[in-house]
All heavy atoms as TSV, in Angstrom:
chain	resi	resn	atom	element	x	y	z
A	1	MET	N	N	-93.325	-16.771	31.001
A	1	MET	CA	C	-93.441	-15.689	30.037
A	1	MET	C	C	-94.776	-15.776	29.320
A	1	MET	O	O	-95.176	-16.839	28.904
A	1	MET	CB	C	-92.308	-15.768	29.025
A	1	MET	CG	C	-90.979	-15.414	29.565
A	1	MET	SD	S	-89.770	-15.505	28.231
A	1	MET	CE	C	-88.324	-15.420	29.211
A	2	LEU	N	N	-95.391	-14.664	29.173
A	2	LEU	CA	C	-96.717	-14.608	28.572
A	2	LEU	C	C	-96.757	-15.208	27.176
A	2	LEU	O	O	-97.617	-15.997	26.848
A	2	LEU	CB	C	-97.179	-13.153	28.524
A	2	LEU	CG	C	-98.463	-12.881	27.755
A	2	LEU	CD1	C	-99.626	-13.516	28.492
A	2	LEU	CD2	C	-98.690	-11.403	27.598
A	3	LEU	N	N	-95.823	-14.848	26.314
A	3	LEU	CA	C	-95.873	-15.268	24.921
A	3	LEU	C	C	-95.338	-16.675	24.698
A	3	LEU	O	O	-95.497	-17.221	23.626
A	3	LEU	CB	C	-95.099	-14.272	24.061
A	3	LEU	CG	C	-95.613	-12.839	24.123
A	3	LEU	CD1	C	-94.748	-11.935	23.264
A	3	LEU	CD2	C	-97.051	-12.742	23.697
A	4	GLU	N	N	-94.737	-17.262	25.717
A	4	GLU	CA	C	-94.128	-18.577	25.573
A	4	GLU	C	C	-95.136	-19.633	25.129
A	4	GLU	O	O	-94.830	-20.512	24.354
A	4	GLU	CB	C	-93.500	-18.984	26.901
A	4	GLU	CG	C	-92.547	-20.127	26.788
A	4	GLU	CD	C	-91.716	-20.286	28.042
A	4	GLU	OE1	O	-91.409	-19.289	28.705
A	4	GLU	OE2	O	-91.393	-21.435	28.330
A	5	ALA	N	N	-96.368	-19.531	25.595
A	5	ALA	CA	C	-97.383	-20.522	25.262
A	5	ALA	C	C	-97.785	-20.484	23.795
A	5	ALA	O	O	-98.356	-21.435	23.288
A	5	ALA	CB	C	-98.610	-20.315	26.138
A	6	TRP	N	N	-97.481	-19.405	23.084
A	6	TRP	CA	C	-97.872	-19.291	21.683
A	6	TRP	C	C	-96.988	-20.094	20.749
A	6	TRP	O	O	-97.318	-20.292	19.599
A	6	TRP	CB	C	-97.827	-17.835	21.247
A	6	TRP	CG	C	-98.872	-16.982	21.868
A	6	TRP	CD1	C	-99.771	-17.319	22.828
A	6	TRP	CD2	C	-99.125	-15.634	21.552
A	6	TRP	NE1	N	-100.554	-16.261	23.138
A	6	TRP	CE2	C	-100.173	-15.206	22.379
A	6	TRP	CE3	C	-98.556	-14.739	20.677
A	6	TRP	CZ2	C	-100.681	-13.925	22.325
A	6	TRP	CZ3	C	-99.057	-13.458	20.636
A	6	TRP	CH2	C	-100.110	-13.061	21.441
A	7	PHE	N	N	-95.827	-20.536	21.228
A	7	PHE	CA	C	-94.868	-21.226	20.381
A	7	PHE	C	C	-94.698	-22.666	20.824
A	7	PHE	O	O	-94.665	-22.953	22.008
A	7	PHE	CB	C	-93.489	-20.549	20.462
A	7	PHE	CG	C	-93.484	-19.133	19.985
A	7	PHE	CD1	C	-93.357	-18.088	20.871
A	7	PHE	CD2	C	-93.604	-18.838	18.641
A	7	PHE	CE1	C	-93.341	-16.775	20.438
A	7	PHE	CE2	C	-93.594	-17.527	18.199
A	7	PHE	CZ	C	-93.469	-16.499	19.100
A	8	SER	N	N	-94.558	-23.579	19.870
A	8	SER	CA	C	-94.240	-24.944	20.238
A	8	SER	C	C	-92.782	-25.049	20.659
A	8	SER	O	O	-92.409	-25.941	21.387
A	8	SER	CB	C	-94.524	-25.889	19.066
A	8	SER	OG	O	-93.760	-25.495	17.936
A	9	ASP	N	N	-91.941	-24.107	20.220
A	9	ASP	CA	C	-90.534	-24.065	20.589
A	9	ASP	C	C	-90.287	-22.777	21.372
A	9	ASP	O	O	-90.155	-21.703	20.797
A	9	ASP	CB	C	-89.655	-24.107	19.340
A	9	ASP	CG	C	-88.170	-24.119	19.662
A	9	ASP	OD1	O	-87.809	-24.026	20.857
A	9	ASP	OD2	O	-87.375	-24.209	18.723
A	10	ALA	N	N	-90.220	-22.878	22.695
A	10	ALA	CA	C	-90.086	-21.696	23.553
A	10	ALA	C	C	-88.761	-20.968	23.343
A	10	ALA	O	O	-88.616	-19.832	23.771
A	10	ALA	CB	C	-90.234	-22.089	25.016
A	11	THR	N	N	-87.800	-21.581	22.653
A	11	THR	CA	C	-86.533	-20.894	22.409
A	11	THR	C	C	-86.713	-19.725	21.453
A	11	THR	O	O	-85.840	-18.875	21.350
A	11	THR	CB	C	-85.465	-21.855	21.841
A	11	THR	OG1	O	-85.927	-22.370	20.593
A	11	THR	CG2	C	-85.170	-22.979	22.813
A	12	LEU	N	N	-87.842	-19.649	20.761
A	12	LEU	CA	C	-88.110	-18.527	19.870
A	12	LEU	C	C	-88.471	-17.257	20.639
A	12	LEU	O	O	-88.462	-16.172	20.085
A	12	LEU	CB	C	-89.247	-18.866	18.899
A	12	LEU	CG	C	-88.955	-19.977	17.903
A	12	LEU	CD1	C	-90.198	-20.294	17.092
A	12	LEU	CD2	C	-87.807	-19.594	16.992
A	13	CYS	N	N	-88.811	-17.384	21.912
A	13	CYS	CA	C	-89.145	-16.219	22.738
A	13	CYS	C	C	-87.855	-15.565	23.210
A	13	CYS	O	O	-87.003	-16.211	23.794
A	13	CYS	CB	C	-89.967	-16.644	23.952
A	13	CYS	SG	S	-91.566	-17.304	23.529
A	14	ARG	N	N	-87.739	-14.281	22.966
A	14	ARG	CA	C	-86.556	-13.566	23.417
A	14	ARG	C	C	-86.891	-12.091	23.578
A	14	ARG	O	O	-87.840	-11.592	22.987
A	14	ARG	CB	C	-85.398	-13.755	22.461
A	14	ARG	CG	C	-85.690	-13.291	21.036
A	14	ARG	CD	C	-84.547	-13.675	20.110
A	14	ARG	NE	N	-84.832	-13.344	18.751
A	14	ARG	CZ	C	-85.523	-14.079	17.906
A	14	ARG	NH1	N	-86.030	-15.223	18.297
A	14	ARG	NH2	N	-85.736	-13.696	16.670
A	15	GLU	N	N	-86.124	-11.430	24.390
A	15	GLU	CA	C	-86.279	-9.999	24.612
A	15	GLU	C	C	-87.688	-9.617	25.056
A	15	GLU	O	O	-88.217	-8.593	24.653
A	15	GLU	CB	C	-85.875	-9.215	23.367
A	15	GLU	CG	C	-84.428	-9.432	22.964
A	15	GLU	CD	C	-84.055	-8.669	21.706
A	15	GLU	OE1	O	-84.662	-7.621	21.440
A	15	GLU	OE2	O	-83.160	-9.135	20.999
A	16	ILE	N	N	-88.306	-10.448	25.897
A	16	ILE	CA	C	-89.617	-10.132	26.434
A	16	ILE	C	C	-89.414	-9.516	27.810
A	16	ILE	O	O	-88.750	-10.085	28.658
A	16	ILE	CB	C	-90.510	-11.389	26.532
A	16	ILE	CG1	C	-90.743	-11.950	25.133
A	16	ILE	CG2	C	-91.822	-11.057	27.219
A	16	ILE	CD1	C	-91.500	-13.237	25.116
A	17	THR	N	N	-89.972	-8.343	28.012
A	17	THR	CA	C	-89.820	-7.654	29.285
A	17	THR	C	C	-91.179	-7.454	29.933
A	17	THR	O	O	-92.203	-7.430	29.248
A	17	THR	CB	C	-89.146	-6.277	29.099
A	17	THR	OG1	O	-89.935	-5.503	28.195
A	17	THR	CG2	C	-87.745	-6.430	28.531
A	18	GLN	N	N	-91.163	-7.329	31.237
A	18	GLN	CA	C	-92.389	-7.064	31.984
A	18	GLN	C	C	-92.917	-5.688	31.613
A	18	GLN	O	O	-92.179	-4.711	31.626
A	18	GLN	CB	C	-92.099	-7.126	33.487
A	18	GLN	CG	C	-93.239	-6.703	34.376
A	18	GLN	CD	C	-94.367	-7.708	34.432
A	18	GLN	OE1	O	-94.140	-8.891	34.231
A	18	GLN	NE2	N	-95.557	-7.256	34.682
A	19	ALA	N	N	-94.174	-5.595	31.282
A	19	ALA	CA	C	-94.804	-4.311	30.974
A	19	ALA	C	C	-95.630	-3.885	32.179
A	19	ALA	O	O	-96.642	-4.480	32.477
A	19	ALA	CB	C	-95.697	-4.438	29.747
A	20	GLY	N	N	-95.156	-2.896	32.889
A	20	GLY	CA	C	-95.878	-2.415	34.054
A	20	GLY	C	C	-95.441	-3.121	35.320
A	20	GLY	O	O	-94.524	-3.941	35.320
A	21	PRO	N	N	-96.119	-2.824	36.425
A	21	PRO	CA	C	-95.755	-3.410	37.719
A	21	PRO	C	C	-95.916	-4.927	37.725
A	21	PRO	O	O	-96.684	-5.489	36.943
A	21	PRO	CB	C	-96.761	-2.770	38.682
A	21	PRO	CG	C	-97.291	-1.571	37.981
A	21	PRO	CD	C	-97.206	-1.871	36.521
A	22	THR	N	N	-95.210	-5.583	38.617
A	22	THR	CA	C	-95.256	-7.045	38.668
A	22	THR	C	C	-96.626	-7.579	39.053
A	22	THR	O	O	-96.931	-8.728	38.766
A	22	THR	CB	C	-94.202	-7.597	39.650
A	22	THR	OG1	O	-94.423	-7.004	40.937
A	22	THR	CG2	C	-92.806	-7.294	39.185
A	23	ASP	N	N	-97.479	-6.749	39.685
A	23	ASP	CA	C	-98.811	-7.213	40.053
A	23	ASP	C	C	-99.848	-6.976	38.955
A	23	ASP	O	O	-101.022	-7.275	39.129
A	23	ASP	CB	C	-99.265	-6.569	41.360
A	23	ASP	CG	C	-99.366	-5.057	41.269
A	23	ASP	OD1	O	-98.775	-4.456	40.335
A	23	ASP	OD2	O	-100.029	-4.460	42.131
A	24	SER	N	N	-99.426	-6.453	37.794
A	24	SER	CA	C	-100.374	-6.253	36.693
A	24	SER	C	C	-100.686	-7.589	36.034
A	24	SER	O	O	-99.884	-8.515	36.058
A	24	SER	CB	C	-99.816	-5.275	35.663
A	24	SER	OG	O	-98.676	-5.795	35.037
A	25	LYS	N	N	-101.881	-7.686	35.459
A	25	LYS	CA	C	-102.323	-8.921	34.817
A	25	LYS	C	C	-102.775	-8.610	33.397
A	25	LYS	O	O	-103.784	-7.916	33.202
A	25	LYS	CB	C	-103.485	-9.522	35.600
A	25	LYS	CG	C	-103.155	-9.884	37.019
A	25	LYS	CD	C	-104.397	-10.340	37.745
A	25	LYS	CE	C	-104.116	-10.412	39.225
A	25	LYS	NZ	N	-105.342	-10.451	39.991
A	26	PRO	N	N	-102.069	-9.108	32.381
A	26	PRO	CA	C	-102.507	-8.887	30.998
A	26	PRO	C	C	-103.932	-9.409	30.813
A	26	PRO	O	O	-104.259	-10.507	31.261
A	26	PRO	CB	C	-101.512	-9.695	30.168
A	26	PRO	CG	C	-100.307	-9.791	31.042
A	26	PRO	CD	C	-100.831	-9.872	32.435
A	27	GLU	N	N	-104.791	-8.594	30.200
A	27	GLU	CA	C	-106.181	-9.015	30.021
A	27	GLU	C	C	-106.725	-8.769	28.618
A	27	GLU	O	O	-107.774	-9.268	28.271
A	27	GLU	CB	C	-107.083	-8.343	31.040
A	27	GLU	CG	C	-107.274	-6.859	30.831
A	27	GLU	CD	C	-108.338	-6.276	31.750
A	27	GLU	OE1	O	-109.034	-7.043	32.428
A	27	GLU	OE2	O	-108.477	-5.056	31.775
A	28	ALA	N	N	-106.022	-7.986	27.807
A	28	ALA	CA	C	-106.515	-7.704	26.454
A	28	ALA	C	C	-105.351	-7.713	25.474
A	28	ALA	O	O	-104.272	-7.217	25.775
A	28	ALA	CB	C	-107.209	-6.353	26.425
A	29	LEU	N	N	-105.589	-8.290	24.315
A	29	LEU	CA	C	-104.585	-8.344	23.261
A	29	LEU	C	C	-105.270	-8.008	21.946
A	29	LEU	O	O	-106.363	-8.504	21.664
A	29	LEU	CB	C	-103.975	-9.750	23.184
A	29	LEU	CG	C	-102.929	-9.961	22.108
A	29	LEU	CD1	C	-101.829	-10.859	22.634
A	29	LEU	CD2	C	-103.521	-10.537	20.854
A	30	THR	N	N	-104.628	-7.150	21.161
A	30	THR	CA	C	-105.140	-6.861	19.822
A	30	THR	C	C	-103.978	-6.857	18.838
A	30	THR	O	O	-102.858	-6.484	19.199
A	30	THR	CB	C	-105.909	-5.521	19.765
A	30	THR	OG1	O	-106.552	-5.411	18.499
A	30	THR	CG2	C	-104.997	-4.344	19.995
A	31	VAL	N	N	-104.230	-7.322	17.637
A	31	VAL	CA	C	-103.208	-7.334	16.595
A	31	VAL	C	C	-103.207	-5.961	15.922
A	31	VAL	O	O	-104.232	-5.503	15.420
A	31	VAL	CB	C	-103.474	-8.444	15.558
A	31	VAL	CG1	C	-102.451	-8.388	14.440
A	31	VAL	CG2	C	-103.461	-9.811	16.229
A	32	LEU	N	N	-102.042	-5.314	15.937
A	32	LEU	CA	C	-101.902	-4.002	15.310
A	32	LEU	C	C	-101.471	-4.106	13.854
A	32	LEU	O	O	-101.871	-3.299	13.024
A	32	LEU	CB	C	-100.862	-3.161	16.070
A	32	LEU	CG	C	-101.157	-2.871	17.534
A	32	LEU	CD1	C	-99.966	-2.176	18.175
A	32	LEU	CD2	C	-102.413	-2.026	17.658
A	33	LYS	N	N	-100.636	-5.105	13.562
A	33	LYS	CA	C	-100.074	-5.242	12.218
A	33	LYS	C	C	-99.691	-6.703	11.991
A	33	LYS	O	O	-99.236	-7.377	12.903
A	33	LYS	CB	C	-98.839	-4.352	12.117
A	33	LYS	CG	C	-98.134	-4.364	10.786
A	33	LYS	CD	C	-96.925	-3.421	10.841
A	33	LYS	CE	C	-96.121	-3.480	9.576
A	33	LYS	NZ	N	-94.933	-2.617	9.653
A	34	THR	N	N	-99.861	-7.164	10.764
A	34	THR	CA	C	-99.469	-8.514	10.381
A	34	THR	C	C	-98.554	-8.436	9.172
A	34	THR	O	O	-98.861	-7.734	8.214
A	34	THR	CB	C	-100.702	-9.360	10.010
A	34	THR	OG1	O	-101.601	-9.374	11.119
A	34	THR	CG2	C	-100.320	-10.771	9.662
A	35	THR	N	N	-97.418	-9.135	9.232
A	35	THR	CA	C	-96.535	-9.246	8.073
A	35	THR	C	C	-96.318	-10.727	7.795
A	35	THR	O	O	-96.850	-11.585	8.502
A	35	THR	CB	C	-95.172	-8.558	8.314
A	35	THR	OG1	O	-94.451	-9.292	9.297
A	35	THR	CG2	C	-95.336	-7.113	8.760
A	36	ASP	N	N	-95.534	-11.039	6.777
A	36	ASP	CA	C	-95.272	-12.437	6.444
A	36	ASP	C	C	-94.540	-13.182	7.553
A	36	ASP	O	O	-94.669	-14.398	7.668
A	36	ASP	CB	C	-94.450	-12.545	5.161
A	36	ASP	CG	C	-95.240	-12.130	3.936
A	36	ASP	OD1	O	-96.497	-12.162	3.992
A	36	ASP	OD2	O	-94.613	-11.771	2.922
A	37	ASP	N	N	-93.768	-12.463	8.377
A	37	ASP	CA	C	-92.966	-13.168	9.379
A	37	ASP	C	C	-93.276	-12.816	10.834
A	37	ASP	O	O	-92.753	-13.441	11.740
A	37	ASP	CB	C	-91.475	-12.954	9.121
A	37	ASP	CG	C	-91.061	-11.489	9.211
A	37	ASP	OD1	O	-91.929	-10.616	9.208
A	37	ASP	OD2	O	-89.853	-11.239	9.288
A	38	HIS	N	N	-94.135	-11.824	11.083
A	38	HIS	CA	C	-94.453	-11.512	12.478
A	38	HIS	C	C	-95.791	-10.783	12.611
A	38	HIS	O	O	-96.359	-10.313	11.642
A	38	HIS	CB	C	-93.338	-10.688	13.126
A	38	HIS	CG	C	-93.285	-9.260	12.686
A	38	HIS	ND1	N	-92.600	-8.858	11.569
A	38	HIS	CD2	C	-93.837	-8.142	13.209
A	38	HIS	CE1	C	-92.738	-7.549	11.420
A	38	HIS	NE2	N	-93.478	-7.092	12.404
A	39	TYR	N	N	-96.266	-10.758	13.858
A	39	TYR	CA	C	-97.416	-9.957	14.248
A	39	TYR	C	C	-96.908	-8.840	15.152
A	39	TYR	O	O	-95.989	-9.048	15.934
A	39	TYR	CB	C	-98.426	-10.761	15.072
A	39	TYR	CG	C	-99.009	-11.940	14.381
A	39	TYR	CD1	C	-98.554	-13.219	14.660
A	39	TYR	CD2	C	-100.046	-11.797	13.467
A	39	TYR	CE1	C	-99.099	-14.326	14.049
A	39	TYR	CE2	C	-100.591	-12.902	12.845
A	39	TYR	CZ	C	-100.124	-14.165	13.140
A	39	TYR	OH	O	-100.665	-15.245	12.526
A	40	GLN	N	N	-97.507	-7.673	15.078
A	40	GLN	CA	C	-97.275	-6.644	16.078
A	40	GLN	C	C	-98.558	-6.588	16.895
A	40	GLN	O	O	-99.649	-6.421	16.339
A	40	GLN	CB	C	-96.982	-5.287	15.456
A	40	GLN	CG	C	-96.671	-4.238	16.489
A	40	GLN	CD	C	-96.331	-2.887	15.880
A	40	GLN	OE1	O	-96.697	-2.584	14.748
A	40	GLN	NE2	N	-95.631	-2.081	16.627
A	41	VAL	N	N	-98.439	-6.794	18.209
A	41	VAL	CA	C	-99.609	-6.848	19.071
A	41	VAL	C	C	-99.512	-5.803	20.175
A	41	VAL	O	O	-98.426	-5.377	20.561
A	41	VAL	CB	C	-99.787	-8.251	19.708
A	41	VAL	CG1	C	-99.996	-9.306	18.638
A	41	VAL	CG2	C	-98.616	-8.614	20.602
A	42	LEU	N	N	-100.672	-5.402	20.677
A	42	LEU	CA	C	-100.764	-4.490	21.806
A	42	LEU	C	C	-101.416	-5.247	22.946
A	42	LEU	O	O	-102.472	-5.862	22.767
A	42	LEU	CB	C	-101.612	-3.267	21.448
A	42	LEU	CG	C	-101.832	-2.262	22.575
A	42	LEU	CD1	C	-100.513	-1.549	22.915
A	42	LEU	CD2	C	-102.893	-1.246	22.197
A	43	ILE	N	N	-100.791	-5.207	24.125
A	43	ILE	CA	C	-101.324	-5.863	25.311
A	43	ILE	C	C	-101.670	-4.795	26.337
A	43	ILE	O	O	-100.860	-3.910	26.620
A	43	ILE	CB	C	-100.316	-6.871	25.892
A	43	ILE	CG1	C	-100.069	-7.982	24.873
A	43	ILE	CG2	C	-100.815	-7.438	27.223
A	43	ILE	CD1	C	-99.038	-8.994	25.290
A	44	MET	N	N	-102.890	-4.885	26.880
A	44	MET	CA	C	-103.338	-3.992	27.947
A	44	MET	C	C	-103.515	-4.834	29.210
A	44	MET	O	O	-103.951	-5.988	29.130
A	44	MET	CB	C	-104.675	-3.343	27.577
A	44	MET	CG	C	-104.639	-2.527	26.303
A	44	MET	SD	S	-103.782	-0.978	26.463
A	44	MET	CE	C	-104.958	-0.062	27.420
A	45	SER	N	N	-103.178	-4.238	30.346
A	45	SER	CA	C	-103.202	-4.989	31.605
A	45	SER	C	C	-104.242	-4.450	32.575
A	45	SER	O	O	-104.623	-3.283	32.527
A	45	SER	CB	C	-101.823	-4.933	32.263
A	45	SER	OG	O	-100.871	-5.562	31.446
A	46	ASP	N	N	-104.656	-5.322	33.485
A	46	ASP	CA	C	-105.584	-4.985	34.550
A	46	ASP	C	C	-104.774	-4.672	35.807
A	46	ASP	O	O	-103.704	-5.235	36.017
A	46	ASP	CB	C	-106.502	-6.179	34.808
A	46	ASP	CG	C	-107.572	-5.875	35.821
A	46	ASP	OD1	O	-107.928	-4.704	35.987
A	46	ASP	OD2	O	-108.071	-6.825	36.451
A	47	GLY	N	N	-105.267	-3.767	36.613
A	47	GLY	CA	C	-104.627	-3.492	37.888
A	47	GLY	C	C	-103.566	-2.415	37.852
A	47	GLY	O	O	-102.877	-2.207	38.836
A	48	VAL	N	N	-103.399	-1.738	36.729
A	48	VAL	CA	C	-102.411	-0.659	36.635
A	48	VAL	C	C	-103.064	0.564	35.997
A	48	VAL	O	O	-104.029	0.454	35.250
A	48	VAL	CB	C	-101.163	-1.066	35.815
A	48	VAL	CG1	C	-100.382	-2.140	36.536
A	48	VAL	CG2	C	-101.528	-1.533	34.435
A	49	SER	N	N	-102.501	1.717	36.264
A	49	SER	CA	C	-103.038	2.965	35.734
A	49	SER	C	C	-102.996	2.981	34.202
A	49	SER	O	O	-101.972	2.660	33.606
A	49	SER	CB	C	-102.229	4.141	36.283
A	49	SER	OG	O	-102.721	5.360	35.785
A	50	ASN	N	N	-104.117	3.315	33.599
A	50	ASN	CA	C	-104.241	3.429	32.130
A	50	ASN	C	C	-103.950	2.135	31.386
A	50	ASN	O	O	-103.695	2.162	30.184
A	50	ASN	CB	C	-103.362	4.560	31.603
A	50	ASN	CG	C	-103.781	5.906	32.138
A	50	ASN	OD1	O	-104.971	6.189	32.237
A	50	ASN	ND2	N	-102.826	6.730	32.497
A	51	GLY	N	N	-103.929	1.010	32.041
A	51	GLY	CA	C	-103.756	-0.274	31.369
A	51	GLY	C	C	-102.336	-0.630	30.981
A	51	GLY	O	O	-102.097	-1.700	30.439
A	52	ALA	N	N	-101.373	0.230	31.235
A	52	ALA	CA	C	-99.954	-0.022	30.914
A	52	ALA	C	C	-99.802	-0.651	29.526
A	52	ALA	O	O	-99.282	-1.738	29.377
A	52	ALA	CB	C	-99.300	-0.896	31.979
A	53	PRO	N	N	-100.264	0.030	28.453
A	53	PRO	CA	C	-100.174	-0.555	27.114
A	53	PRO	C	C	-98.725	-0.859	26.725
A	53	PRO	O	O	-97.818	-0.094	27.037
A	53	PRO	CB	C	-100.756	0.535	26.213
A	53	PRO	CG	C	-100.642	1.793	26.991
A	53	PRO	CD	C	-100.719	1.418	28.430
A	54	ALA	N	N	-98.549	-2.022	26.106
A	54	ALA	CA	C	-97.209	-2.431	25.659
A	54	ALA	C	C	-97.339	-3.122	24.309
A	54	ALA	O	O	-98.192	-4.002	24.132
A	54	ALA	CB	C	-96.578	-3.373	26.677
A	55	ALA	N	N	-96.507	-2.737	23.349
A	55	ALA	CA	C	-96.512	-3.343	22.019
A	55	ALA	C	C	-95.358	-4.338	21.918
A	55	ALA	O	O	-94.263	-4.082	22.411
A	55	ALA	CB	C	-96.387	-2.267	20.937
A	56	TYR	N	N	-95.624	-5.472	21.277
A	56	TYR	CA	C	-94.633	-6.512	21.081
A	56	TYR	C	C	-94.655	-6.970	19.633
A	56	TYR	O	O	-95.705	-6.935	18.992
A	56	TYR	CB	C	-94.923	-7.737	21.964
A	56	TYR	CG	C	-94.813	-7.489	23.439
A	56	TYR	CD1	C	-95.933	-7.145	24.183
A	56	TYR	CD2	C	-93.597	-7.612	24.091
A	56	TYR	CE1	C	-95.834	-6.919	25.544
A	56	TYR	CE2	C	-93.487	-7.389	25.454
A	56	TYR	CZ	C	-94.620	-7.054	26.168
A	56	TYR	OH	O	-94.528	-6.835	27.503
A	57	GLU	N	N	-93.515	-7.475	19.145
A	57	GLU	CA	C	-93.484	-8.178	17.869
A	57	GLU	C	C	-93.347	-9.664	18.181
A	57	GLU	O	O	-92.496	-10.066	18.967
A	57	GLU	CB	C	-92.301	-7.713	17.010
A	57	GLU	CG	C	-92.547	-6.352	16.415
A	57	GLU	CD	C	-91.524	-5.973	15.382
A	57	GLU	OE1	O	-90.557	-6.722	15.144
A	57	GLU	OE2	O	-91.691	-4.891	14.783
A	58	VAL	N	N	-94.227	-10.455	17.567
A	58	VAL	CA	C	-94.276	-11.897	17.809
A	58	VAL	C	C	-94.036	-12.596	16.482
A	58	VAL	O	O	-94.743	-12.330	15.497
A	58	VAL	CB	C	-95.658	-12.312	18.376
A	58	VAL	CG1	C	-95.688	-13.797	18.659
A	58	VAL	CG2	C	-95.980	-11.494	19.627
A	59	LEU	N	N	-93.049	-13.493	16.441
A	59	LEU	CA	C	-92.783	-14.255	15.218
A	59	LEU	C	C	-93.982	-15.128	14.879
A	59	LEU	O	O	-94.628	-15.671	15.756
A	59	LEU	CB	C	-91.548	-15.131	15.401
A	59	LEU	CG	C	-90.227	-14.379	15.587
A	59	LEU	CD1	C	-89.102	-15.373	15.857
A	59	LEU	CD2	C	-89.921	-13.540	14.381
A	60	ARG	N	N	-94.250	-15.261	13.593
A	60	ARG	CA	C	-95.334	-16.135	13.142
A	60	ARG	C	C	-94.913	-17.562	13.200
A	60	ARG	O	O	-93.819	-17.919	13.095
A	60	ARG	CB	C	-95.722	-15.802	11.714
A	60	ARG	CG	C	-96.527	-14.541	11.624
A	60	ARG	CD	C	-97.011	-14.344	10.245
A	60	ARG	NE	N	-98.453	-14.545	10.321
A	60	ARG	CZ	C	-99.273	-14.432	9.312
A	60	ARG	NH1	N	-98.802	-14.135	8.139
A	60	ARG	NH2	N	-100.540	-14.605	9.436
């Protein structure tokens, strides 16, 4: 899982779904919003039409 590496405890990762085709490769990440308990991020991928943008909430 892409976001698993961000946490020292991988059990915090949940409800993560593939964004776009299985051959897409995430290549860009930007923070859209920051709160006291999470980040909202946008991930754009390489190899798919229009970058297959996907927004996620990531616990801090």
